[in-house]
N, C-alpha and C positions, 0 to 999 in steps of 0.2 A: 425224856427231859431229865437233867441232872440237878442234884441239889447243891447248894453252895458250899457244903462241908467236904465234898470229895476233892481229893488231891489230884491235880493233873499229872499224867505220867509222861516221861520223855522216852520211853522204850519204843523202838521202831517196830512196826508190824513185821511179822515173820515173812510175809511175801514181798516186803519192800526190796528193790534192787540194791545191790551193794554199790558203794561209791566207786566212780571210775578209776580212782587211784588204786583200788584193791585188785584191778584186773591184772593178770600176768603181763609183764613188760614184753615178753618175747612172743606174744600171741600174734599170728599173722592176720592181716585184714582179709576179708573175703574177696575173691576175684571172680570176674564174669566168666561164665562157662561159654562153650562154643555156640550155644543156642542164641546168645544175645545178638550176634550179627544178623542172624536170620530174622529175629524179632524186629530189629531196626529196619531191615529191608522191607519187611511186611508193612511197616508203618508208611513207607514211601510208595506203596502200591506195587502192583505186579510189573514185571519187566515187559518190554515190547514183545519178546518171544512168547511170554505167557499170555499176554492179551490177544495176540494174533492167534495163538492156539485156541483160546476160548471162542474166538470168532468162528473158526473153522469147525469147532466142536458143536457150536450152536446150529450150524446149517448142515451138519453132516448126516442127518437122518434121511430116511427115505422120503418122508413127507414133511416138508418145511412149512410151518404156518406163521401167522402174524406174530405170535409171541416169540418164536425162535428168531425171526428176522430182527425184531426189535432188540432182543438180547444180543444178537450179533453186532448190531449197530452200536449198542452200548460198549461192546468190546472194542470196536473201531475207535470210538471216542477216547476210551482209556488208553489205547495203544498210541494214538496221535499225541496225547498229552505226555506220554512217557518217551516218545521218540526224541532222540537228540542228534541224529545224523541223517544225511540224505539217504543212505542205504536203508536205515530203519524206516524212514517215511516211504521209501519204495515198497518195502514189505507190507506196510499198513495199506498202501494204495492197492497192492495186489489182492490183499484180503478183502478190501472194499469191492473190488471188481467181482470177486466170488460171491459176495452178498448180492450184488446187482444181478448176477446170473441166476442165483437161487430165487430171487424175487420174480424174475421173468418166468421161471418154470413153476412157481408156486400156484396152487389152486386157491385163490382168495375170493371171498364173496364180492360181487359187483354191487355198486351203489344203485339205489332206486332212482332212475332218471327223472321221475316225477316228483321226487322229494329233494329239494335243494339242500336240506339240512341232514340228509342221510350220510352215514359213515362211509368213508372211502379208504379202506385200509391200504390198498395198493398205491393210491395217490399220496397218502400220508408217508408211506415208506419211501416212495420215490423222492419226495421232498427231503426227507431225512438223509437219503443218500447224497443228494446234491449239496446239502449243508455240510456233510462230512467231507466231500471232495473239496469244497471251498476251504474248510478248516485245514485240510492237509496242505493245500496250496499256500495258505497263509503261513503255515509253520515252516515252509521251505525258505531257503536263502537266509539273508540276502546274497546276491551273486555279484561278481565283478562286472558282469554284463549290464546289470542294473545301473551301476555307476557310470559305465560308458554311455549308456542310453541317455541318462540325465545330463551328462556333460555335453553330448552332441546336441541335445535340445537347447541348452544354454548357449552353445556356440552359434546355433542358427539364429537365436534371438538377438545376440550381440551383433551379428553380422547383418541381419535383415531389418532390424528396427531403425527407424529414423529417430535419433536421439537429440535432445536439446544439449547445449554445451554442458549444463549441469549433469544431465543424465549420462552423457558419455564419460564424464569423470567418475560418476558413481559406478558405472559398469566396469570401468578399468580397475577401480578399487576392489570390486567384487571378484574379478578374475585374479587379481594379485593375491587376495586373501585365500582363494581356493588353491592356487598354485603352492602357496606356502604350506597349506595343510597337506597337500599331496606329497610335497618334498619331505615333510616331517614324517609322514606315515610310511612312505616307501623309500626314504633316504635318497631322494632324487635331487636334481638340480634344475628343475623347470623354471623358466623365466619368460618375460615378454620382451619383445624387441621394440619398445616404445609403447605409447598409449593409443596409437591409431587403431581403428576398429579391425582392420584386416590383421594387424599384429596380435590383437587380443584373441581373435578367432583362431589364428594359427596356433597360439599358445594352448588354447583349450583342446585343439585337435591333438597336439603333442601330449597333453595330459591324458586324454582318453586312450591314446596309444600306449602310454606308459602303464596305465592300469590294466589294459588288455594283455600287455606283454609280461606282466608280473606273474601270471599263471597262478592266481590265488584260488585256493581250494575252499569251498563253502563251509567245510567242517574244520579243517586244520587252521585256516586263516580267517575264521569268523570275526574275531575282534578287529582285524585289519580292515575287512570289508565293511563292517559296521562303521568304523571311523571314516572311511571313504564315502559311504552313503550319506552320513551326516554332513560331510563337507560339501558333497554335491547338492544336497537339499538346501544347504545354506546359500550356495551359489545361485541356484534357481530362484530362491526367495529374494536375494539381493538384486539380481538382474531384473526380476519382475517389479521390484520396488523402485528401480531407477527411473528417472523422469524421461519419458518418451515424448516425442513431438505430439502424439495424439492425446497426451494427458493435459495439454494446454487448452485453454478456451480459444475460440476463434479470434477474439481480440488479442489475446496473448500471442497467438501465432502471427497475426498481422503485424503486431508491434515488433516482434522479433525480426521480421523481415523488412522493417523500416517504412511500413505503409503510413504511419502517423507522423513520420519525421517532418513532413512538409507543412504541418499545421503550425501556424504562428499564433495569432490571437484568434481563438475559436469563436466563430459567430453563429454557427449552425449546430443543431443537435439532430441526430447523433453525430459524433465526431467523424464517422465514415463519410458523411456528406461533405463536411469541410475539406477532408482529405481528397475526396473525389474531384471537387472543383479545382483544387490546386494541381492535382495530377493531370487533369484534362488540359488545363492552361499550359502546363509544362510539356505536354505530349508524352507523358509517362504511360504508354500503352500497357507495359508489363504489369504495372501496379493496378491499373484498372481491371485487367483480366484476372489478376491474382485475387483481388477482392470479390469480383463477380463469382469466381469459382468457389470461394470459401464462405461467403455470407449466405445465410439461409433466409434472410428477410426479403419478402416479395416487394416491399416498399423500396428498399435499397436496390434490389435487382433492377427494378424499373429505371431508376436513375442511372445506374451503371450502363444499362443497355442504351439509354438515350445518349449518354456520353460517347459510347462507341459508334452510334449512328451518326453523330456529328463529326467524330474523328475519322471514321472510315479507314482504319489502319489495316495494312496487309497482315500484320501479326495476329489479327483476330479471325482470319479465314478458318483455320483448323478448328478452334473451339466453336465458332458459329456453325460450321458444317455439322459438327456433332449435334448441336441443338436443332439444326434444320432437319436432321434425320427423324426427329420427333415432331415434325411439322410445327416448329416454334416460329410464329410469324415475325416477332421482333428480330430473331436471328436471320430470317430470310431477308428482311428489310436491310439489315446491316450488310449482308452479303451483296445486296444490290448497290449500296453506297460504296462499298469497297471496289466493286466492279471487276472482280476476279473471274476469269473464264472457268476456273476450277470449280465454281459453284454450279455451273449450268447443269451438268449431268446429275447432280444431287437433287436439284429442285424442279427440273423441267417436268418431271412426272406429275407434279401437283397441279399442273395446268388443267388436267382432265378431271379433277376432283369436284364434280358438280354438286356433291352433297355439302360442300363447304365453299360457297362463293367468295367469302372473304379471303380464304387461303388462296383461291385462284387469282383474285385481284392482286393480292400481295406478291404472289409469285410472278405474275405477268409484269408488274411494275419493276420488280427486281431484275427480271430477264431483259427488260427494255433498258434499264440502267447499265447492265453489264454489256449489252450491245453485241453479243456473239451471234453470228449468223447460224450457228449450229442449232439455235432455238427457233429459227424462223418458221419451220413447218409446224411445230407444236403450237406456237403462238397463233399462226394463221388458222389452224384448226379451231381455235377458241372463238373465231369470228362467228361460228355457227352455234355457239352455246345459247341456251334458253335465257339465261340471266342477262339482262340489258347492261348492267354494270360490268360484267365480265367481258361482254363483246366490246364495250367502249374501251376498257383497259387494254384489251388485246390489240385493238386498232392503234392505240397510242404506243404500245410497246413495239409494234412493227415500225412505226415512224421513228422511234428512238434507235432501233437496230439498223434501219436504213438499207435493208436488203431490197434490191430492185425486183426480186422475185415476188415481193408482196404487193406490187402495184396492181396487178389484175384483181386479186381478191379484195383489195381495198376499194378499187373502183366499183366492184360489184356491190359491196356494202353501201357505198355512197349512193348507188342507184336504187337499191332494193330494200334496205333495212327499214323496218317500221318505226324505228326510234330516231328522232332527229338528233338526239344526243350522240348516239352511236355513229350516225352519218357525219356529224361534225367532227368527231374524233377521227374518222376515216379521212376526211378532207385535211385535217391538221397533219395526219400521218403522211399523206401524199406530199404536202408541202415540205415536211421534214426530210423525206427521201430526196426531193429536190432535183431529180432528173427531168429532162424535157418531157418524157412520157408521163411521169407522175404529175408534173405541174399542169400539163394539158388536160389530164383526167379531172383534176380538181377545178380548173378554171372554168369549165363548162357550167358550173352551178352558181354563177354570179347572181342570177335572179332567183335563187332558190327561196322557197317559202320560209325556211328557217334562217334566222339572222346569222347564227353561228356558222352555218354552212356557207352562206353567201360571203361572209367576212373572210373565211379561209379561201374561198374561190378568188376573191379579189386579190388576196396576197399572192396566190398562185399566178394570177394574170400579171401582176406587177413584176413578179420574178421572171416571167417570160418576156417582159419588156413591151407588153401590149395593154392598152386601156380596156376595162370591161365594156361589154356591149351595152 
């Protein structure tokens, strides 16, 4: 501690540095020695050659163990990070292959099969090797062929997608933007010959060919390839985002095709019902079939099928045949109302489906309405079915077909069947066939115990021009 009488001194300490202005003016500044470059390189890590050499050194011993293999894989990781060209990555991959061979030959402890938590050095190393392979693959490229592949994918989407009007315009815009990017990157002159989908697809094919023909090297032309990859990715994203037909709701799709245009003052809900009534009234079969195909509502499907059943249009044969193949009874009924011989082959096999009598009866009625004699034998066989309703419907179907070959089996049913309902149907069928032999077979039962049978017999007798006995 100093007392207040002491005078402060201004003299500098002997070891104080001299002021900068006292330094000699001609003194040279220090320069870096040759070791500085090496120091900077050391800061950046080892070269690929050095890292690969370390890998081979780690596994170069006579007996390679877990520690050496892990050290080698560390070297592979370092080499991968340092690699800047495809050739260098090839060297790294070759070194990794040597590590895999060393692992295969290594004598490592096997895990205890009874202990799920036991160490598995071989499995862990194999997993590391696969990770290193994936890392090498990720470090490669990008390549010009990656661009070509993306462009071809976009071309297929443009060509194969069903677009809305808005979506088609958006797809065209995406293609034009991509072509502009390719032209700028490759100094090209690609263009589209209009906005039609086939023109857009052709332009993308031309672009893919231009990229392929450019002969781009993944090392020397890396920046160019990256620019093209980014343009191709933008193309894919824009095409994916464009409005496709499948992006619309069912009602939007129906509206776009004019299904609701017939609705004036809507009285029914849902609007599909109002539209259906008007389309049926106008005979617009195409619109009824369109909505039937697109609507998923069971409630509305029933109404649309009812409309087709009433309309009986030839245009419905193909879609109803498709449904009939799934044993769809309403579709079979509609085919009967249409009366197309084309349906016979598709549905006649259901006559013998005794496990589903309702399907049998629906099919027999449809075959009768179609009236093709090609079905006579199959329908006649159904006269012997166990189900009474099926036998009765078979008899009526034969009457509607009108094939004279059915007279004898119908006469047998009229004489022998235990069910008066079936017998009455047989008598009715004979009257419908209407030949002299058929009418004579039926007229014999004018005094039958069953009223319906006797009534048909009287009709037969009248048709023959003779009064009942």
